[in-house]
Structure formats: C-alpha cells, structure tokens
C-alpha positions in Angstrom: 99.3 201.4 106.6 97.9 202.2 109.9 94.7 203.1 108.8 94.6 199.8 107.4 95.3 198.4 110.5 93.0 199.7 112.5 90.3 199.5 110.5 90.9 195.8 110.4 91.0 195.5 113.9 87.7 197.2 114.5 86.4 194.3 111.9 88.4 191.6 112.6 89.0 191.6 115.7 93.6 192.5 116.6 94.6 189.1 116.4 93.2 188.2 112.8 93.5 191.6 111.7 97.3 191.6 112.8 97.7 188.2 111.1 96.5 189.4 107.9 98.8 192.4 107.7 101.4 190.0 108.8 100.9 187.8 106.0 100.0 190.8 103.4 103.8 191.9 103.8 106.2 189.5 105.7 106.6 186.7 102.8 110.1 185.6 101.8 111.2 184.8 98.4 110.8 181.4 98.8 107.4 181.0 100.2 106.2 183.6 97.6 105.3 181.3 94.8 103.4 179.3 96.9 101.9 182.5 98.2 100.9 184.3 95.3 97.2 183.9 95.9 96.8 183.8 99.3 98.8 187.6 98.9 96.1 188.5 96.6 93.5 187.8 98.6 94.7 189.8 100.9 95.2 192.6 99.4 91.9 192.6 98.1 90.7 192.4 102.0 92.9 195.5 102.5 90.2 197.3 100.1 87.1 195.9 101.9 88.2 196.4 105.0 89.0 199.9 104.4 85.4 200.0 102.5 83.4 198.2 105.4 85.6 201.5 107.7 83.9 204.4 105.6 80.7 203.2 105.5 80.7 202.5 109.5 82.1 205.9 110.2 80.8 208.3 107.0 77.4 207.0 105.8 74.7 209.5 106.5 72.8 206.9 108.9 74.8 204.3 111.0 74.7 201.1 109.2 73.5 197.4 111.1 76.5 195.6 111.2 75.1 192.4 110.8 73.5 193.8 107.5 77.1 194.7 106.2 78.8 191.6 106.9 76.0 189.3 105.3 75.3 191.4 102.6 79.9 191.5 101.9 79.1 187.3 102.4 76.0 187.5 99.8 78.0 189.2 97.3 81.0 187.3 97.8 79.0 183.5 97.1 77.0 185.1 94.1 80.3 185.1 92.1 80.4 181.6 92.6 77.5 179.2 91.0 74.3 179.7 91.4 73.7 176.9 94.5 76.2 178.5 96.8 74.3 181.0 99.2 74.6 182.6 102.5 71.6 181.5 105.3 70.7 183.9 107.6 70.2 182.5 111.5 66.0 182.7 110.4 67.0 180.9 106.7 69.0 178.2 108.6 65.6 177.5 110.5 63.7 177.4 107.7 65.9 175.1 105.6 66.4 172.6 108.4 62.4 172.3 108.8 61.8 172.0 105.0 64.5 168.9 104.5 62.8 167.5 107.2 59.5 167.5 105.2 57.3 170.5 105.9 56.4 174.4 105.6 54.1 177.3 105.3 54.3 178.5 101.5 52.8 177.6 98.4 54.9 174.4 97.1 56.9 176.2 94.4 60.8 175.5 93.3 62.3 178.5 92.5 66.0 179.7 90.6 67.5 183.0 89.1 68.2 182.6 85.6 69.2 185.9 83.5 68.4 187.8 87.0 65.1 186.7 86.8 62.9 185.0 89.5 61.9 182.1 87.4 60.2 178.9 88.5 62.2 175.7 88.1 58.4 173.3 88.5 55.5 173.6 91.1 55.4 170.7 93.1 52.7 168.1 92.6 49.6 168.6 94.7 50.6 171.9 96.2 48.8 175.3 96.3 51.0 176.6 93.8 50.5 173.7 91.5 46.9 173.7 91.3 46.4 177.6 90.9 48.5 176.8 87.6 51.6 178.5 88.1 54.9 176.8 85.3 57.8 175.7 84.8 59.8 178.5 83.5 57.4 181.3 84.2 59.4 184.6 85.3 57.9 186.0 88.4 58.1 189.4 87.7 56.1 190.8 91.5 55.2 189.2 94.6 52.5 190.9 95.9 53.2 194.5 95.4 57.3 193.6 95.2 59.0 193.8 91.8 61.4 190.9 92.1 64.1 192.9 89.5 67.4 192.5 91.4 65.8 190.0 94.2 68.0 187.7 95.6 66.5 183.9 96.2 66.3 184.3 100.0 64.4 187.6 99.7 62.0 186.0 97.7 61.3 182.8 99.6 60.9 185.1 103.2 57.7 187.3 100.8 56.3 183.4 99.4 56.7 182.1 102.8 53.9 183.3 105.4 51.1 182.2 107.7 48.8 179.5 107.0 45.6 180.9 105.1 47.2 183.4 104.1 47.4 184.8 100.4 50.7 186.0 97.8 49.8 187.0 94.5 52.5 186.3 91.7 52.7 188.3 88.2 54.3 186.3 85.7 55.3 186.5 82.2 55.0 183.5 80.5 57.2 182.5 77.3 55.3 183.5 73.7 52.9 185.7 75.8 52.6 189.5 75.3 50.0 190.2 78.7 51.4 189.3 82.2 49.3 186.6 84.4 48.2 186.9 87.8 47.6 184.0 90.6 46.7 184.6 94.0 47.5 181.6 96.1 46.9 180.7 99.4 49.7 179.6 101.6 49.4 176.3 103.2 51.7 173.5 105.2 53.5 171.8 102.7 53.5 168.3 103.5 55.8 167.1 100.8 54.8 163.5 101.1 57.5 162.1 99.2 56.4 158.6 97.8 53.2 157.5 96.0 52.2 154.4 94.9 49.6 152.0 92.6 49.0 149.0 90.7 48.3 150.6 87.8 47.4 146.8 86.0 47.6 143.4 87.7 51.2 143.3 88.4 52.7 146.4 86.8 53.4 148.3 90.0 54.1 152.4 90.0 56.3 154.1 92.6 56.7 158.0 92.4 59.4 159.9 94.2 58.1 163.5 94.6 61.4 164.3 96.5 64.3 163.3 98.9 62.7 163.6 102.3 64.0 162.4 105.4 61.3 159.2 105.4 61.6 159.1 101.5 63.2 155.4 102.0 60.5 154.0 104.7 57.8 154.8 102.4 59.4 153.8 99.5 59.3 150.2 101.6 55.9 150.4 102.6 55.1 151.0 99.1 57.0 147.7 97.7 55.5 145.6 100.8 51.8 146.5 99.4 52.8 146.3 95.9 52.4 142.3 95.5 53.0 140.0 92.9 55.4 142.1 90.5 55.3 141.3 87.1 57.5 144.8 86.1 57.7 147.9 88.2 58.0 151.7 87.2 60.1 154.3 89.4 59.2 157.7 88.5 61.4 160.4 89.3 60.0 162.8 87.2 59.8 166.9 88.4 61.4 165.3 91.2 64.0 167.8 92.3 65.9 166.0 94.8 66.8 166.3 98.3 68.4 164.4 101.0 71.5 162.8 99.1 71.7 159.9 102.2 68.0 158.8 101.1 68.9 159.0 97.3 71.5 156.0 98.4 68.9 154.0 100.6 66.7 153.8 98.1 69.0 152.8 95.1 70.1 149.7 97.6 66.4 148.4 97.7 67.0 147.8 93.7 70.6 147.3 93.7 71.5 145.9 97.0 74.9 147.1 98.5 76.5 148.3 95.5 78.3 151.8 94.5 75.4 154.1 94.0 77.1 157.5 93.1 80.9 158.8 93.8 81.8 162.6 94.7 85.1 164.7 93.3 86.2 167.7 95.3 89.3 169.2 95.9 90.6 168.3 99.0 90.6 164.3 99.7 87.2 164.5 102.1 85.4 165.6 99.4 86.2 161.9 97.4 84.0 159.6 98.4 82.8 156.5 97.0 79.2 155.9 98.6 77.4 152.4 98.4 74.2 151.5 99.7 74.7 149.7 103.5 70.5 148.2 102.9 69.7 144.7 101.6 68.1 144.1 98.2 64.5 144.2 98.7 63.2 144.1 95.1 64.2 140.9 93.0 66.7 141.7 90.3 64.5 139.4 88.2 62.0 141.8 88.1 62.1 144.1 85.4 62.4 148.3 86.2 61.8 151.5 84.6 62.9 154.7 85.9 61.4 157.4 84.3 63.0 160.5 84.1 61.9 164.8 82.7 63.7 168.5 83.0 62.5 168.4 86.0 64.3 165.2 87.6 67.2 166.8 89.5 70.0 165.9 92.1 68.9 163.1 94.0 66.8 161.7 91.5 69.5 162.1 88.8 71.5 159.8 91.5 69.2 157.0 91.2 68.0 157.1 87.5 72.2 157.1 87.3 72.8 154.3 89.0 70.1 152.1 88.3 70.9 152.6 84.6 75.0 151.4 84.9 73.7 149.1 86.9 71.8 147.7 83.9 69.2 147.0 86.6 66.4 149.3 85.2 65.6 151.1 81.6 65.7 155.0 81.8 62.6 156.4 79.5 61.5 160.2 79.0 63.2 163.2 78.2 66.9 164.5 79.5 67.2 165.2 82.7 68.3 168.9 84.6 71.7 167.9 85.1 72.4 169.6 88.8 75.3 167.1 89.6 77.0 169.3 92.2 77.5 168.6 96.1 76.3 171.6 98.4 77.7 170.7 102.0 75.8 173.2 104.8 78.2 174.6 107.2 76.8 175.8 110.6 78.2 179.3 111.6 78.6 180.6 114.8 75.6 183.2 115.0 73.0 180.5 114.4 73.8 181.2 110.3 74.7 179.0 108.0 77.3 178.6 104.8 75.3 176.6 101.8 78.5 175.7 99.3 79.1 173.6 96.8 82.3 171.3 97.3 82.3 168.3 94.6 80.4 166.7 91.5 78.5 163.8 91.3 79.7 161.0 89.3 77.4 157.7 88.3 79.1 154.1 89.1 80.5 153.8 85.6 82.3 157.6 85.8 80.1 160.1 84.2 79.6 163.7 85.3 76.1 164.3 85.7 76.9 168.2 86.3 75.2 170.2 83.6 74.9 166.6 81.4 72.1 165.2 83.4 70.8 161.1 82.8 70.1 160.4 78.6 67.5 158.1 78.7 67.8 154.9 77.0 64.2 155.3 75.4 63.5 159.0 74.6 60.1 160.3 74.8 59.7 164.0 74.9 57.7 165.4 77.8 54.3 166.5 77.1 54.7 170.4 77.7 52.3 173.4 76.6 53.2 174.9 74.0 54.4 178.3 75.7 56.4 176.3 78.4 60.6 176.9 78.3 62.6 174.2 79.3 64.7 175.1 81.9 67.8 172.9 82.6 71.5 173.4 85.1 73.1 174.7 81.5 71.1 177.8 81.5 71.6 179.2 84.5 74.2 181.8 84.9 77.7 180.5 86.4 76.8 177.0 86.4 79.7 174.5 86.8 81.0 173.5 83.2 79.8 169.9 82.0 82.2 167.6 80.6 80.3 166.9 77.7 78.7 170.3 77.3 78.6 172.5 74.1 80.0 176.1 74.7 76.9 177.5 72.9 74.8 180.2 74.7 71.2 179.0 75.6 70.2 181.9 73.1 71.7 180.3 70.2 70.1 176.9 71.6 66.6 178.8 71.2 67.4 180.5 68.0 68.0 176.8 66.8 65.4 175.4 67.9 62.8 178.2 66.6 64.4 177.9 63.4 63.6 173.7 63.3 60.1 174.5 64.2 60.1 178.3 61.4 56.6 177.9 59.9 55.3 174.9 61.5 51.9 174.9 63.1 52.0 173.9 66.9 50.2 171.1 67.5 47.3 171.7 69.3 47.5 171.1 73.1 44.5 169.7 75.6 45.2 170.6 79.3 43.7 168.0 81.6 40.4 169.1 83.6 41.9 167.0 86.5 45.0 165.6 87.9 46.0 162.5 85.8 46.2 160.3 89.1 42.8 160.9 89.7 41.9 159.7 85.6 41.4 156.2 84.9 44.6 154.4 83.5 43.0 154.6 79.6 42.4 158.2 79.7 45.6 158.9 81.9 48.1 157.4 79.4 46.3 159.7 76.7 47.7 162.6 78.7 51.2 161.3 79.6 52.8 159.8 76.6 56.1 159.0 78.7 54.1 156.4 81.2 52.4 155.0 78.1 55.8 153.6 76.9 56.7 152.9 79.8 54.1 150.3 80.9 54.3 149.2 76.8 58.2 148.2 76.9 57.6 146.1 80.5 54.1 144.6 79.4 56.5 143.7 75.9 59.5 142.8 78.3 62.0 144.7 76.1 64.0 146.1 79.3 66.9 146.3 80.6 67.4 143.6 83.1 71.2 142.8 83.0 71.9 143.7 86.6 76.0 143.6 86.5 77.7 144.8 89.7 80.9 146.7 88.8 83.8 147.1 90.7 83.1 149.5 93.9 
C-alpha cells in the first residue's frame, strides 16, 4: 500500500493521492451501496498508478511525462464512442481555427471504421474533391506512413501542412483489387459555407456546405439575393455539420421563434430545448424542399429534422448519416482539450437522430459510383445505439444487399467531366436525380406546406 501511495503522490500530487487512498479504504457500510462504482474506479486507479510508476522508473529510456499522460487519456476515451477525443494544445488550436472557417489541408472528412482510416466525404471544391477521393475510400498510407493503428489525430497531423506542399494518399476502394494513389496539394481550405443560385425563374437553390461561424449571415445574403420566390430548395447533402448555434439560427429563418432541437443527457445541464431567437425571413407560404443524403450529418440533420417536423418543408433524398450526439469541448489548464459526447439530439417531435438519421419524405437514391460503399453512423464501432436501430451487424447488411443484386449487372455509371454547378441545368439534372425530383415536386406544387407550431 505504501508503494501505491508513493506512486500516487508522484503522479497525482500528495493531496489528491491521499484523497484517492482515503476514498478507497474508508467507506462506511452505509455509503458502500452508493459508492460501488467509485470504489471500483479507485481500485483500477491503483493499477494505473502502479503502471505509471513502473514505466517511469524502469523503462529502458526515460519516458516523457506528457506523452504518458496524453496517451493514457486517449486510450481511456477510445473505449467510449467514435466522437469523444483528446486534443493536445496544438490540436486544440487547430480545432478552434477550423471552426472559424479556414485551415491548411486537403479538405476531407475522415473517421475510423473497423480500425481503418476511412473517408467520410471530400468537402466540395477542395483539393481532395478535385483529385477524386471518394466517400468510403480506405486510406492505407499517408505519404510513406501506413495508417494501421493510426489515430485520427495522428492522421490529421500528417494530412495538414504548409500551403503548396503535397501529400500522397494510397487508398483501397470497395470491389477493386488494386490500390489507388492520389497526390494532393495542400491549400488554404476556406470553407465557403453557403452557395446559392436561381435554378429557374422563381425557383431558388441554396447549398450549405458546412455550418461555420458565418453561415447564418451568408444565408441572409442568399435569401436577400433570391427575389420573387415561388419555391426554395435547401441542399444539405454531404454537409458534415459544424456549429450548433448556426443550425439553430438557420432553422429560425424558415420557422421563426420555434423549437429546433432538444438535447438530453445524464445531468440536468445537458437537457435543453433550443428555440430559434431570430425572426422568420422566408414566408411560410413559399414551398420548400430540404435535400439530404448519406453524408448529411449533425447540424444539417438538425435543420432537416426541424423543418420536417414543423411541416415547413418536404425532405427529399437518401437517409442521412445519423450523427445525433452532442460533443462538448472542455478546455484544460495546459491548453489541451477534452471533446466529450455529453447528450443526444432529438427533433421537435421527439425523434432521436442518433444512428437513425433523417428519413426522407420522398426517397430518391443517391447517384453513386458502383464501387462506393455507403458509410453511416451505425457502421462505426462503439457508436451510441439508435432508438430504432436494428441489431444486425454491418457485415450482415452488406451480405443482404449483395444477395439482392446477385446475378444483376450493375448499371453503367458515367462520371461528369466537370462540377455539376458549372453545367447547364438540363445537363446537370441528368447527373443529379435528387435535384431533378426536388425541382419537379416544387413546380408541381407537391410539397408539404402546412406549417405547424408544436408546443415548446
């Protein structure tokens, strides 16, 4: 016990070590039932502290204390869900810079799936998007470094770098036997959050690429520019999300001061109803469609769910990603940060977004190359289970899908030779059946337009 106490003093400090020891030894019978979990934790902390002591004193080379501690924290968080993580002081600065709307890199969203570094989606208009990286690509190597057992934070460090420098990705793609190599030049990634245009006289189109600090103001510019609307399409396809407050404000443009989303967690502070505070700027008699697909996640799902529940818009496209959990970033004293999942999102009618996603009112499959594997939240290891999620494993779902198309020739797939936004509308719609359906529904006035205000 003295060995444990001495080691604990070195690691935690004398006061904390004494408190840990007292808590583990001085439990009264009356308090024992209430402190079983704490007692179990303290017992495991003994083991942890002893291991730190042995490593510090007996490892062949003197270890760095910060690397020991940071590594231990990362290991602990890796047992939780895919979205909880530890940020070093350098990573914390990068995170803050990214949420402000720019960073040097290539422009891809990545995740770990089955311990493989996987592309969730390339961000529209970025070097990775132009190079041809696709959702579902498994990144085998970054430059000359294998990604096996590589953490997301390590991968991000390798991908980001000085403007004008190159990074090489070696990727494996579903149903392909050979590896592909992409050399991508790093650049400033100014995430332009909103693009807009008039598709036809009276029919406006707004695309939110991601929810950044300027998204609400950019949306207001878009709406001011799109005059004499007969109908509006809000496109949040392949939008990975972003800032919660921006999704609340954007929703308010279409539903006014109504409930947008609710969060529920373990403690009262995590239970909150988010009501838009800004005024309605698009009259509710203007028909609306929200377009979603497999890459619509988090903040984009919040907006789609809110407009769907309030019957303000018809949702068209493919079932969304299903990232319905809240991450809170806690700054730590040394400049590092803890990104922790603290609650779940619920739409105004009480539907859970987590793993279930937003189900379109009018399903239209995404037009994807046959070698692209669809990735959703439920495919990630250790994800929080959805309310309506089935228990089958991803391998079983893939097997079922394969059996459905067994013996069928995959349809011919033609890749566009330039970005869809640069094409004339008639040509563009041939490559984008979801947009074609949305525009047709608007022109035929077959859109939900019965705005309701559920009780707050």
